[in-house]
C-alpha positions as CSV (number, residue, x, y, z in Angstrom):
1,L,4.5,3.9,8.9
2,E,2.2,6.8,9.3
3,C,-0.5,4.7,11.0
4,L,1.9,3.9,13.9
5,R,1.9,7.7,14.7
6,R,-1.8,7.3,15.8
7,A,-2.9,6.6,19.4
8,H,-4.6,3.4,18.4
9,V,-3.6,0.8,15.9
10,A,-5.7,-2.2,14.8
11,C,-4.5,-5.0,12.6
12,I,-6.5,-7.1,10.2
13,V,-5.7,-9.9,7.8
14,K,-7.6,-9.7,4.6
15,G,-8.3,-12.1,1.8
16,T,-8.9,-11.6,-1.9
17,S,-12.6,-11.0,-1.4
18,F,-12.0,-7.8,0.6
19,R,-12.6,-4.6,-1.3
20,P,-9.6,-3.1,-3.3
21,P,-7.8,-0.2,-1.8
22,P,-8.7,3.3,-3.1
23,H,-5.2,3.7,-4.6
24,A,-1.9,1.9,-5.1
25,T,-0.4,0.4,-1.9
26,V,3.0,-0.2,-3.4
27,M,5.1,2.3,-5.3
28,L,8.6,2.4,-6.6
29,I,10.2,5.8,-6.0
30,D,13.5,7.1,-7.2
31,E,15.9,9.3,-5.3
32,D,14.2,12.5,-6.7
33,G,10.8,11.4,-5.4
34,T,9.5,10.5,-8.8
35,V,7.2,7.5,-9.1
36,I,8.9,5.1,-11.5
37,G,6.6,2.1,-10.8
38,R,3.3,1.3,-9.0
39,E,0.8,-1.4,-8.2
40,L,-2.1,-1.7,-10.6
41,L,-5.5,-2.2,-9.1
42,P,-8.4,-3.8,-10.9
43,G,-9.7,-1.4,-13.5
44,D,-6.7,0.9,-13.4
45,K,-5.7,2.5,-16.7
46,V,-2.1,3.7,-17.4
47,E,-1.9,6.9,-19.3
48,E,0.7,6.8,-22.1
49,E,3.0,9.8,-22.0
50,P,5.3,11.0,-24.7
51,G,9.0,10.1,-24.0
52,R,8.0,7.5,-21.4
53,K,8.1,3.8,-21.8
54,T,5.7,1.6,-19.9
55,L,6.7,-1.9,-18.7
56,Y,4.1,-4.2,-17.2
57,L,5.5,-6.7,-14.7
58,G,2.7,-9.2,-14.6
59,K,-0.8,-8.0,-14.3
60,D,-0.5,-5.9,-11.2
61,F,2.6,-3.8,-11.4
62,V,3.8,-1.2,-14.0
63,M,7.1,0.6,-14.3
64,F,7.8,3.8,-16.1
65,Y,11.1,4.6,-17.9
66,D,11.9,8.1,-19.3
67,G,15.7,7.8,-19.6
68,R,16.6,8.6,-16.0
69,S,18.7,6.1,-14.1
70,G,16.2,5.3,-11.3
71,R,19.2,5.4,-9.0
72,N,18.6,4.6,-5.3
73,A,15.0,3.5,-6.1
74,R,13.0,2.1,-3.2
75,F,9.7,0.5,-2.7
76,V,7.3,2.6,-0.6
77,L,4.1,1.4,1.0
78,P,2.1,4.7,1.2
79,P,-0.6,5.5,3.7
80,V,-4.1,4.6,2.5
81,P,-7.5,5.9,3.7
82,F,-9.7,3.3,5.4
83,A,-13.4,4.2,4.9
84,E,-14.9,1.6,7.2
85,V,-13.1,3.1,10.2
86,E,-13.4,6.7,9.0
87,A,-17.2,6.2,9.2
88,L,-17.1,5.5,12.9
89,P,-18.2,8.6,14.8
90,F,-15.3,8.5,17.3
91,A,-12.5,7.9,14.9
92,A,-10.2,10.7,13.7
93,R,-7.0,10.9,11.6
94,V,-7.6,7.4,10.2
95,V,-4.9,5.9,8.0
96,S,-3.9,2.4,7.0
97,S,-0.8,0.9,5.6
98,S,0.7,-2.5,4.8
99,P,3.7,-3.6,6.7
100,S,6.8,-4.8,5.0
101,T,6.9,-8.4,3.8
102,M,8.9,-9.4,6.9
103,G,6.6,-7.4,9.2
104,D,3.6,-9.1,7.6
105,L,5.1,-12.5,8.2
106,H,6.0,-11.6,11.8
107,I,2.5,-10.5,12.6
108,R,1.0,-13.6,11.1
109,R,3.3,-15.9,13.0
110,C,2.6,-14.1,16.3
111,A,-1.2,-14.6,15.6
112,G,-0.7,-18.2,14.7
113,L,-1.7,-17.7,11.0
114,D,-0.3,-19.5,8.0
115,D,1.9,-17.7,5.5
116,D,-0.7,-17.7,2.8
117,P,0.1,-15.5,-0.2
118,K,-3.7,-14.9,-0.7
119,L,-3.8,-13.0,2.6
120,A,-2.5,-9.6,3.4
121,T,-2.0,-7.8,6.7
122,V,-3.2,-4.2,7.1
123,L,-2.5,-1.9,10.0
124,I,-5.2,0.8,10.7
125,G,-4.2,3.7,12.8
126,F,-6.6,6.2,14.3
127,D,-7.1,8.7,17.1
128,I,-10.2,9.2,19.2
129,G,-12.2,12.4,18.8
130,R,-13.2,14.5,15.9
């Protein structure tokens, strides 16, 4: 996780009323680095491309198929900006990320929180100084 490379890391647990992220927080990447699937955020539109099939998995994930195998595909939780901390005058190199499912569960158990699917853990990494 990119955020763990920062001097300071904060952890929050957010509910469904928290603002949506600025971009997808889950992507499916093949061995060539091509995005073959991604999370859909509220209001996202998927551009149709010639030669590519689009498959919706529920209302919040889409996969793309263009004839490649998708070999060695893996889920990636990319770094995401976090505007609320970026706005602090002392914070620099701010980035956030979601931990893996098991990491999320471990953090919640350590904090004495229930394993509620409506909640999500977010790690926010930052340095001090501009």
